[in-house]
N, C-alpha and C positions, 0 to 999 in steps of 0.2 A: 555704230550708233553714237550720236553726239549727246553728251550729257549737258543738260541745262543747269545753270548756276543761279542761285538766289542772290549771289553777291555781285551781280553785274551792274547794279544801279550806280550811277555816278555819285550818289550821296554816300556810298559805302567805300570810302577810300581806305586802302590798306587792309581790307578784310580777306585778301587772298590767302594769308597765313591761316586764318580760321577755316577756310575752305580746305586747305591741305590737311589741317588737323582733323577735320571731320572725315576726310578720306582715309586717314590713318586709323581712326577709330573703327570705321566700317571694315577695314581689312583685318584688324586684330581680333574681331569676334571669333571665338574658338568654340571648342566642344563643351566648355563648362568645367573643365578640370584644371586645376583644383577649384572647388567651390570657394567663394569668398563673400565677405560682408564689407560694406562701407558704412561707417557710422560717424556721426558728427559728435565730437567731444565737447565742443564749445563754439562760440561764434566765429573763431578763426582757426579751428583745428579739426582735422579729420583723422580717422584711423581705418586703414585697409587691413582686414584680417583674412588670411588664407589658411585653409585646412590642409596641412602638409604632413599628416600622420605618416610615420615610417621614414621620414627624411631627417637626417642629422644636419646640424648647423654647417658642417663642412660640405654638404651636398647641395646647399642652397646658395644662390648668388642674387643679390639685389643691386641693380645698377641704374643710374640716371643717364640716359642717352638722348641728348637734344630735347629736353623737357618731356621725355617719355620714360616712365618708370617701368623697368623690365625686371621681372622675377623669374629666375630659371631654377629648375630642380633637376638634378641628374644623379641617379642612384645606380651603383654597380650591383648587379645581382651576384652575390657571393655564396649564398647558401644553396644547398641542394635538397631542400625540403620538398616533400610531395604534399601538395595541398589537395584536400578533398573539396574545399570551397575557398576561393580567394576573393574576398569582398573589399579588401583594403588595397586600393590601387597605389602603386609606387612607381608608376612609369614616369619617364622623363617628361617635363613640361616647360612651357614658357608662357607667362601671362604678362600682358602689357596694359598700362594705363597711361593715357595722354594727360599730362598736367598742364594747367594754365600757366602762363608766363610767370606769374607771381607766386605760385605754390612752391614750397620748399620741403624737402624730406628732412624731418627732424631726427629720425632714427628708426631702427628695426630691432625686434626682439622675438626670439623663439621660445614659446612657453607651452609645454604639454601638447605638442603637435600642432600648435597654431602659430603662424608667423604674423606678427603685428608690425605694421609699418605706419608710423605717425607722420602726418603732413601738417604744416602750418602755413597760414597765409599772413604774412607780415602786413601791418597797416601801411597803406601807401602814403607817400609824402606828396601831398597835393600842393602844387606850386602854381602861382599865378604870375604871368609875365605880361607886362603892358607893352604893346606894340606902338611905337611912335608913328604918327601920321605926318607925312611930309607934304608940303605944298608944292604944287607944280602943275604942269599940263597933263591932262588926261591922255591916255593912249600909249603909254609906255613907261619904262623905268626912268627915273630921273638920273641924269648924268652928273657926276661930281664936278 
């Protein structure tokens, strides 16, 4: 089956990267574990908070891979307890978030079973460049 693209318009030059990013987002949808929140802390900052109860700092890994924030948790089962009910999941997980090109990870902190990852969006430097218009014949580039 052929997939149609909304980015095939000749006016959308260079948006193929956005299309690839949307494909990645669709593939990374998972079972919802661990649950997370995304909150806006200010006009240029966000915080992703994941509920990782039962995981120690050494069992968590936060990486940035090609503008994709990847959080992994791997816990070794060491105890031999017999649970009558086990509602606190501590299974291995991987959660991914695709970041826009200009988003940066400011830091991560583990606090009472919640992993907070702060993101900032630096103010872009807007530059204006004037393009010189050469005189010459229409129909091709001007030769020196």
